[in-house]
N, C-alpha and C positions, 0 to 999 in steps of 0.2 A: 493525741498521743499522751500516754500516761506519764506522770511526773515521778521519776524514780531516782533513788539516791545512789544506787550501785548496780553492777552486773557481776555475776559469778559464772565462770566457764568451767565445765567439767566434762569428763568422758564417761562412757559406760565402764563399770567396774571390770567386767569380763569381756574378752574379745568375742566377737560374733564368729561362729563356726559354720562350716558348710562349704559347698562347692562355689557359691556365688561370692564368697569372701576370699577367694584366691586372688592374687594380685592382678592378673590380667582382666578378670571380670570386675573386681572391685574398683579399679581405676576408671572403668567406663560407667559404673553405676553411682559412684560417689557423688558427682555433681547433681544427680537427679534425686537420689533417695537418702543420702547420708550427709546432707548439708547441716551446718549448725542452725539451731532454731531456739526460740524462746519457748521453753517447755512449760514454765509456770512462774508465778510471782512468788517472792520471798517476803514474808511479813515478819519483822522483828519488833513486836509490840513493846518490848522492854526498852528499846532505843527510839521508838517512834520512827522507824526507818523501814523502807521497803525497796526491794530490788527485783531483778529478774534472773532466773537461772537459764543460762545459755548452754544447751546440751548438744554435744556432738555424739550422735547415736552409733558410735564405734568405740571399740576398746583401744588401749594404747598400742597393742601389737598390730591391729588393723590400720591404725594411723601411720605406723612406721612403714607399712607395706606400700602406701600410696606414693606415687612419684612426686617430684618437687612441684610440678605445675598444679596438681590436685591439692597439695598441702597449701600452696599459695592461695588457691581458690577458697579454701576453708578460712584462712587468715583474713582474706578480703571480706568474705561474707560476715564474719564475726565483727570486723571493724564497722561494716555498714550498719549492723544492729546497734552498736554503740552510738554511732552517729545519729541514728533514728531517735534514740532516747537522750541524746545530748550528754553522753557519759564519756569522759576523757580517759578513763582507766578501767581496769577490769581485775577482779579477784579471780584466782585460779586454784584448783585443787593442788595441794602441796605434794601429793603422791607423784605427780607428773611434772615437777618443777623444771627439770632440765629439758624435757621434751617440749614443753610449752614455751619455754624461752626461745627455742629454735623456731617454733611455729609462729610466734609473734615477736620478731626481733625489734620492731620499732614501736611497739605498743606498751605504754606503762602498765606493768603487771604488779599485783599485790599478792604476795605469797603468805603473809602472816607472820614472818619472822620477828618483826618489830612488836607485834601484839604478844607473841610468846615471851619475848624478853621483858616487855612491860609487865605482863602478868607475873612472871617469875620475880621481878623486882618488887612488885606489890606484896607477894607472898613473903619474901625475905624480910621486908620492912615490918610487916604486920606481925609475923612470928617472932621477930627479934624484940618488938615492943611488948608482946604479950608474955613470952616465956623466956626470952633470951636465947642466943645462939652461941655455943662455945666455939664451933668451927663450921664454916660453910664449905661443903664438898661439892664440886661441880664436875660432872662427867659428860662426855659428848661435847658437841660444839654446835654453834649456830652462826649465821651471817654477822659480820662486824663484831666478832667475839671479843677482841681486845677492849673495845670501848665499853662493852657490857661489863667485863671483869673489872675494869678500872672504876666505873661508877659504883659497882657493887662493893668492891673492896674499900671504897671511901667511907663506908658505914663504920669502919673500924673493926669489923669481924675478920679473923684470920680466914683466908681462902686457900683451899687445896684443890688444884686442878689434877684430877686423876684420870688416867687413860691407859690403854694398852701400849701406847707409844709416848711416854711422858717427855721424851727429849724434844718433841715438836713444840712444846709450850715453854721450854726453858728460857728462851729469849724474852718472851712476854713477862714471865715471872721475874726475871732478872731486872728488866726495865722498871716494873712497878715497885719492886722491893728496894732497889738501890737508887732509883731516880725520883720516885714519888714517896718512898717510905711506907708503902703499903705491904702488909703481911700476906704475900701471895707466894705459894710454893707449888711444886709439881711432885707427883709420885705415881707409882704404878697402881692401877686399879686394884683395890683390895677391900671388898665389902666386909670380909670377916673381921676387920679391925675398926669398922665404923662403930661409934659409941653413942650412948645416950647424950642428948644435948647438942648433937651435930645434926645439921640440916643438909640433905643431899638433893641437889637439882640434877635431874637426868635429861639431857638433851639428845637429839639426833645429831650425827648419824651413828655414833658408836653404840648407842643403846638399842638401836633398831633390832638387832639380832640377839640381844642378851636379856634374859629374864633375871633381874637382880632385885633382891630384897634384903632388908636387914631388920632383925627383931628389935634392935636397939635404936638406931638412928631414924629420924623422921625423913621419909623420902617422898619427893613429888616428881612424877614423870611427865615429860613434855614430848613424848614420842608421837608420831603422826597418828597412830591408831588409838591413842589413849582417850578414854571417856571418863566422866564422873567429876570433872573439874567444876562444872556448873550445871546442875540438873535443869534449872529453869531455861538457860540459853540453849542447852542441848535439846530440850523439849520443843523449843521454838523451831529449831531446824528440822527435827524429826516430824513435827506437825506440818512442815512444808515439803515433806517427802525427800529430805536430804540427810544422808548419813551424818550424824552429829559428832563424829570423831574429830579430833583436833586438826586433821589435815583439811577439813572443810570449815570448821568453826573459826580457826584463827584468821584465815584470809578474809572471810566474810565480815567478822567483827572489826578487823583492822580497816577495811575499806569503808565500812559503815561509819566508824568514828571519824575518819579523815573527811569523808564527804559531808557529814553533818557539821563539821568544824569549818567547812569552806576551803579545805586544803586544795581541792582541785578547781576552785573557782578562778576565772581569769584574773580578777582583781587581786587575788591573794597569791598569785604565782610568784611574783618577784620577792615578796616577803618570805615565803616558804622555801624559795630556792637557796636561801642563806642557811637553812637548817642543815647541819651536818648529818649525812646519812647515818653514820654510826651512832648518833645521839637521838635519832628519830624516835626510838622507843621511849625516851623521856617525854616527848610530846604526846605519844599514845597514853603514857601513864597519867599525865595531867588531864587529857581528854576523858579518860575513864573515871577519874576523880570527879570531874565536872558533871558527868552524866549519871553518876551513881552506879556505873557498870560493875566496878570491882566488888560492890556489896553482894553481887550475885555469885561471886567466886570465893569470898573470904571464909565461908564455913569450913573450907578445906584447911584453913590456918588455925582453927580453934583447937 
């Protein structure tokens, strides 16, 4: 059996069409022809890491059509593949986050949110050290958002949380401003007023349907479909036949870093259990420093 560091689960981009993909027929054929399988190995030479790509040869709409029993069979078969390779967790395509959470309710899944926050934090620190940041503007949201904002605001840079619904962040901003003394404010999304010297971080989900740019402020996008953050790492994925957009890149790099650091090893489980989930991106940030991973991204910060 191959010695692998991680597994990555994904679906076909497009639903399969035709008569046999109607629910009544698909339910009967799925166990025979549409079971998850190891399609290929993934080699990440830059991290000296390799994993396997577990592909379900159906699209997200096809998967939703299957009855509960057939979906349970898919979950069980995927778990068996992980057990065969002695892998306790699995990275998954971010585009299908909620759907795959339901499909694998008891399996540790890695979606890449901590990697994205770690990368954003690295960019902020590097840009601030090189050219200075007059104001940090953050749009959109990610998992464990308050912890990320608190750590970022601790750099001493004023932070503006901008969205189409600024009232939802008012409690967070009030807490950080009046209880921690951090300069965090909220306002309505207003790219026309972004100025030179300001750094804008654009997260999902708000930015998913919006094309925003500013000729003055420096903007970095972390939407699922974004590419160009690291040509080298994206070329690694593309060379393995995987779409290198962030929805694949983030979970694969996050689980690879954690696996290489022994995060999923039985002997390390008790130590890592004490790591607060909201601060896990700081662990990823340090692991990226130790492996030299961030150097493959920091040309974006020049």
